GUTINU-358814 format. One record per residue: x, y, z of N, C-alpha, C in turn. Coordinates in steps of 0.001 Angstrom, whole numbers, padded with zeros to 6 digits, always signed. Layout:
REM GUTINU-358814
XYZXYZXYZ;...
//
This chain:
REM GUTINU-358814
+000840-001169+000000+000000+000000+000000+000892+001241+000000;+000497+002221-000762+001256+003464-000817+000962+004306+000426;+002011+004821+001053+001862+005664+002244+001188+006969+001849;+000244+007403+002667-000402+008691+002410-000560+009456+003718;-000671+010772+003599-000841+011672+004736-002274+012165+004791;-002662+012604+005983-003988+013163+006203-003842+014430+007040;-004707+015426+006805-004696+016616+007648-006054+017296+007617;-006339+018000+008703-007512+018867+008750-007099+020312+009013;-005799+020579+008937-005283+021914+009185-004875+022152+010625;-005331+021305+011541-004947+021396+012956-003983+020273+013309;-004294+019069+012841-003389+017930+013008-002985+017420+011627;-001784+016872+011563-001279+016223+010359-000935+014794+010750;-001394+013847+009961-001063+012442+010185-000091+012018+009101;+001102+011599+009538+002165+011192+008622+002858+009977+009219;+003188+009013+008384+003889+007819+008879+005167+008249+009597;+005433+007699+010785+006657+008068+011498+007881+007518+010791;+008983+008254+010912+010239+007839+010295+011360+007812+011314;+012579+007517+010871+013724+007419+011779+013940+008662+012643;+013629+009846+012135+013799+011078+012922+012847+011142+014111;+011824+010277+014142+010832+010280+015215+011143+009292+016338;+012168+008482+016167+012452+007409+017130+012642+007942+018543;+013441+008982+018719+013696+009495+020065+012424+010035+020711;+011600+010718+019942+010347+011267+020487+009388+010137+020873;+009275+009113+020032+008405+007978+020359+008910+007285+021620;+010214+007095+021706+010806+006491+022906+010450+007314+024144;+010601+008625+024066+010309+009493+025216+008833+009415+025604;+007933+009464+024620+006505+009445+024922+006062+008105+025492;+006656+007025+025029+006249+005698+025515+006779+005381+026907;+007469+006328+027528+007836+006190+028940+006660+006574+029847;+005656+007234+029271+004497+007688+030034+003772+006496+030661;+003559+006530+031977+002894+005398+032639+001504+005089+032076;+000755+006115+031661-000587+005872+031125-000517+005139+029788;+000428+005500+028934+000565+004798+027655+000928+003341+027909;+001808+003094+028860+002175+001717+029166+001028+000951+029813;+000210+001627+030620-000909+000940+031272-002021+000574+030300;-002325+001450+029342-003510+001270+028517-003242+000734+027121;-001963+000509+026755-001661-000019+025424-000832-001295+025551;-000442-001813+024416+000381-003022+024406+001843-002714+024110;+002264-001435+024232+003686-001140+024023+004499-001907+025059;+005729-002279+024727+006566-002979+025712+006751-002142+026977;+006885-002819+028102+007149-002143+029370+008100-003015+030180;+009288-002509+030508+009773-001162+030209+009994-000976+028712;+009962+000299+028284+010106+000649+026875+011508+001176+026640;+012184+000649+025615+013554+001048+025296+013596+001699+023914;+014666+002436+023657+014834+003083+022354+014790+002052+021231;+015325+000860+021478+015303-000198+020465+013867-000585+020099;+012939-000464+021070+011528-000745+020768+010976+000278+019787;+011339+001548+019980+010886+002603+019070+011485+002397+017679;+012763+002036+017620+013404+001770+016329+012714+000620+015600;+012453-000459+016321+011794-001625+015740+010381-001273+015268;+009675-000463+016041+008328-000042+015666+008357+000728+014349;+009237+001722+014259+009281+002587+013072+009819+001863+011847;+010978+001217+011991+011618+000617+010814+011091-000773+010487;+010439-001420+011455+009886-002749+011230+008381-002716+011070;+007687-002609+012179+006230-002728+012186+005554-001720+011257;+005888-000441+011402+005231+000586+010585+005582+000412+009111;+006869+000337+008804+007306+000218+007406+006760-001052+006761;+006839-002180+007474+006336-003443+006931+004821-003412+006748;+004116-002809+007681+002659-002731+007590+002191-001989+006355;+002811-000842+006091+002472-000098+004881+002846-000898+003643;+004048-001464+003618+004525-002191+002433+003641-003394+002112;+003183-004083+003134+002386-005303+002929+000885-005036+002904;+000483-003828+003284-000938-003513+003342-001636-004138+004532;-000862-004491+005579-001452-005116+006758-001789-004116+007857;-001186-002928+007787-001506-001877+008753-001095-000523+008204;-001777+000501+008680-001462+001890+008354-001266+002595+009690;-000076+003112+009931+000188+003826+011174+000697+005220+010865;+000135+006182+011586+000496+007574+011403+000927+008182+012739;+001913+009064+012675+002236+009916+013805+001242+011066+013770;+000658+011385+014915-000237+012530+015034+000647+013738+015331;+000599+014731+014451+001463+015901+014572+000643+017186+014657;+001178+018149+015375+000596+019485+015431+000889+020157+014094;-000139+020608+013388+000063+021223+012077+000874+022513+012178;+000835+023163+013341+001539+024437+013487+003051+024276+013557;+003532+023252+014270+004985+023115+014460+005527+021723+014133;+004674+020832+013635+005046+019473+013230+005495+018595+014402;+005208+019007+015638+005584+018204+016807+004791+016905+016830;+005479+015791+017090+004828+014494+017197+004129+014421+018556;+002814+014191+018524+001998+014200+019731+001417+012839+020086;+001468+011894+019158+000877+010583+019431+000900+009717+018191;+000169+008628+018273+000080+007679+017162-001367+007248+016991;-001734+006948+015746-003037+006366+015432-002814+005394+014288;-003500+004269+014325-003284+003296+013266-004469+002389+013038;-004446+001748+011881-005431+000741+011506-004699-000569+011261;-005104-001611+011954-004608-002955+011691-005634-003673+010843;-005273-004043+009635-006226-004663+008707-006582-006070+009181;-007871-006344+009184-008384-007638+009640-008857-008508+008483;-008862-007962+007266-009327-008716+006098-010805-008503+005849;-011236-008798+004645-012641-008723+004231-013267-007369+004544;-012510-006283+004316-013059-004942+004472-013137-004431+005886;-012368-005000+006801-012421-004608+008206-011024-004280+008721;-010970-003366+009704-009718-003016+010360-010008-002648+011802;-008979-002721+012652-009095-002291+014043-008292-001013+014230;-008876-000028+014890-008205+001239+015146-007570+001223+016533;-006429+001866+016655-005764+002020+017947-005085+003369+017987;-004898+003925+019193-004307+005254+019300-003785+005516+020705;-002819+006446+020790-002348+006971+022073-001856+008393+021847;-001816+009165+022937-001495+010580+022835-000597+011013+023976;+000310+011938+023687+001226+012490+024689+000445+013169+025810;+000947+013096+027045+000227+013717+028168-000109+015190+027942;+000828+015957+027390+000595+017392+027223-000410+017713+026117;-000760+016730+025299-001703+016956+024202-003120+016494+024539;-003297+015839+025672-004608+015285+026023-005595+016383+026409;-006878+016107+026134-007937+017016+026532-008127+018204+025603;-007481+018190+024440-007577+019312+023499-008335+018940+022222;-008866+017736+022156-009621+017311+020982-008765+016846+019814;-007454+016737+020022-006554+016380+018923-006729+014941+018467;-006890+014007+019424-007082+012620+019008-008435+012441+018343;-009432+013160+018785-010731+013086+018104-010598+013515+016655;-009834+014567+016408-009597+015029+015043-008853+013957+014243;-007821+013366+014845-007035+012344+014163-007897+011132+013822;-008713+010693+014764-009587+009540+014522-010588+009854+013414;-011144+011066+013399-012062+011440+012320-011372+011345+010959;-010136+011829+010873-009385+011753+009619-009179+010296+009188;-008788+009459+010142-008546+008043+009831-009839+007360+009394;-010939+007665+010051-012216+007048+009663-012661+007500+008279;-012454+008792+007967-012770+009253+006615-011968+008464+005583;-010682+008241+005856-009834+007469+004937-010253+006001+004908;-010591+005455+006068-010977+004041+006144-012197+003757+005281;-013214+004617+005408-014460+004375+004681-014459+004987+003285;-013462+005794+002982-013331+006397+001671-012225+005724+000881;-011046+006253+000999-009881+005790+000228-009617+004291+000364;-009753+003751+001581-009458+002329+001807-010667+001422+001564;-011845+002023+001400-013067+001282+001059-013405+000180+002063;-013164+000454+003345-013522-000524+004380-015021-000459+004658;-015561-001541+005179-016974-001566+005553-017160-001534+007070;-016073-001811+007823-016181-001899+009281-014842-001538+009914;-014894-000776+011007-013717-000514+011828-014080-000904+013255;-013238-001703+013871-013474-002118+015253-012564-001334+016184;-012939-001287+017461-012180-000585+018501-012200-001461+019743;-011089-001496+020446-010966-002227+021710-010203-001350+022690;-010542-001474+023949-009776-000787+025000-009934-001569+026283;-008913-001530+027103-009034-002159+028416-010083-001410+029223;-010901-002163+029954-011935-001548+030783-011270-000572+031754;-011818+000621+031803-011271+001673+032648-010602+002782+031862;-010303+002538+030584-009672+003567+029756-010753+004500+029214;-011273+005324+030106-012354+006245+029763-012030+007209+028640;-010814+007797+028599-010514+008711+027492-010570+008038+026110;-010086+006812+026000-010163+006105+024726-011613+005852+024350;-012404+005450+025324-013819+005201+025057-014534+006484+024641;-014209+007602+025287-014847+008876+024941-014536+009270+023496;-013290+009080+023067-012923+009385+021683-013697+008474+020736;-013735+007182+021041-014433+006227+020172-015925+006554+020080;-016561+006759+021216-017999+007060+021191-018266+008390+020498;-017388+009377+020695-017542+010658+020027-017439+010556+018519;-016690+009558+018047-016533+009330+016603-017666+008501+016027;-018549+007990+016889-019694+007224+016420-019624+005736+016650;-018546+005247+017269-018462+003815+017556-019579+003405+018513;-020142+002246+018259-021114+001650+019166-020351+000683+020063;-020360+000942+021369-019724+000009+022302-020693-001160+022449;-020239-002325+022013-021123-003476+021904-021018-004439+023069;-019999-004249+023909-019919-005155+025036-018594-005096+025756;-018529-005943+026762-017337-006079+027590-016992-007563+027665;-015753-007875+027334-015276-009252+027437-014493-009396+028726;-015008-010199+029627-014309-010427+030889-013046-011230+030619;-011908-010666+031033-010587-011274+030817-010367-011637+029358;-010921-010812+028452-010855-011096+027022-009569-010675+026343;-008761-009862+027020-007516-009379+026410-006325-009851+027229;-005182-009913+026567-003946-010258+027266-002954-009115+027034;-002454-008572+028118-001458-007517+028055-000229-007984+028825;+000861-008202+028083+002120-008647+028685+001928-009864+029590;+001147-010824+029109+000953-012077+029818-000119-012059+030895;-000799-010926+031080-001836-010808+032107-003187-010570+031435;-004188-011333+031843-005533-011177+031284-006214-009957+031883;-006902-009195+031004-007633-007992+031414-008994-007960+030745;-009950-007326+031408-011254-007097+030792-011091-006056+029686;-011918-006178+028635-011843-005190+027560-013219-004830+027038;-013331-003581+026586-014515-003101+025887-014321-003342+024402;-015419-003589+023695-015407-003802+022254-016421-002879+021607;-016060-002336+020465-016989-001501+019727-016737-001602+018239;-017678-001083+017468-017503-001084+016021-018207+000111+015409;-017785+000422+014214-018396+001469+013400-018451+000931+011979;-019612+001016+011369-019789+000545+009999-019799+001722+009039;-019413+001472+007824-019414+002527+006811-020803+003118+006632;-021837+002328+006896-023220+002785+006719-023780+003491+007953;-023039+003482+009073-023512+004163+010286-023448+005676+010111;-024352+006349+010774-024317+007810+010806-023246+008214+011808;-022296+009029+011357-021229+009513+012240-021580+010908+012729;-021244+011198+013990-021548+012525+014537-020859+013653+013786;-019704+013387+013219-018962+014431+012503-018004+013772+011528;-017658+014538+010531-016621+014150+009580-015657+015319+009502;-014513+015112+008893-013529+016185+008775-014202+017386+008100;-013994+018557+008678-014617+019770+008170-015974+020035+008784;-016521+019060+009498-017807+019214+010170-017581+019104+011666;-016999+020110+012275-016649+020068+013691-017881+020332+014553;-018012+019561+015626-019076+019799+016596-018716+021031+017418;-019688+021673+018089-019372+022830+018932-018340+022488+020005;-018415+021286+020598-017437+020892+021630-016039+020780+021030;-015960+020245+019806-014648+020091+019166-014065+021462+018836;-014917+022363+018387-014431+023691+018025-013871+024431+019240;-014454+024162+020410-013983+024852+021610-012851+024104+022298;-012530+022894+021814-011425+022124+022405-011808+021392+023660;-013112+021134+023864-013559+020497+025111-013796+019004+024994;-013170+018364+024007-013341+016922+023877-012001+016225+023839;-012060+014843+023896-010898+013970+023922-009792+014415+023116;
//
């Protein structure tokens, strides 16, 4: 798959490259990112290198995943990551994390909207799924704000670093009505009062 960028003028989504390794390493030291995602813990610079030059590059090349660095359009600062893991037959799973200083400003909501527009447009997907460990309220708020239907909770349904955890599951279909699309900001998003 050919790498492509996305932007709404506030955030820019671009595949991370070697120049981003140190920033990704620094951000993945955040205890919340380690608690709520599957990044290695402890996280080392070699993990960031492997992610960028292996997982991200291979995913784009093979069409198995699309991962973007979430960047501030004003200064190009890397603020987080968002990606789609292809599940086959027109479906993908979305995942995301954000730097502590960028949370609560609506930036991930903007990034997710961009990815969903691409998923149901350019990538011609019919379904995007979302999962989060139970208790990750900010991730759930972003997903629900984007129109995902939380369909249930799997007791001990996920494994994180060898430990079973409860997880929430949700989905969004191409035919579902979404609360907003890129360029159609809600009043809360315009004021910066969302995820």
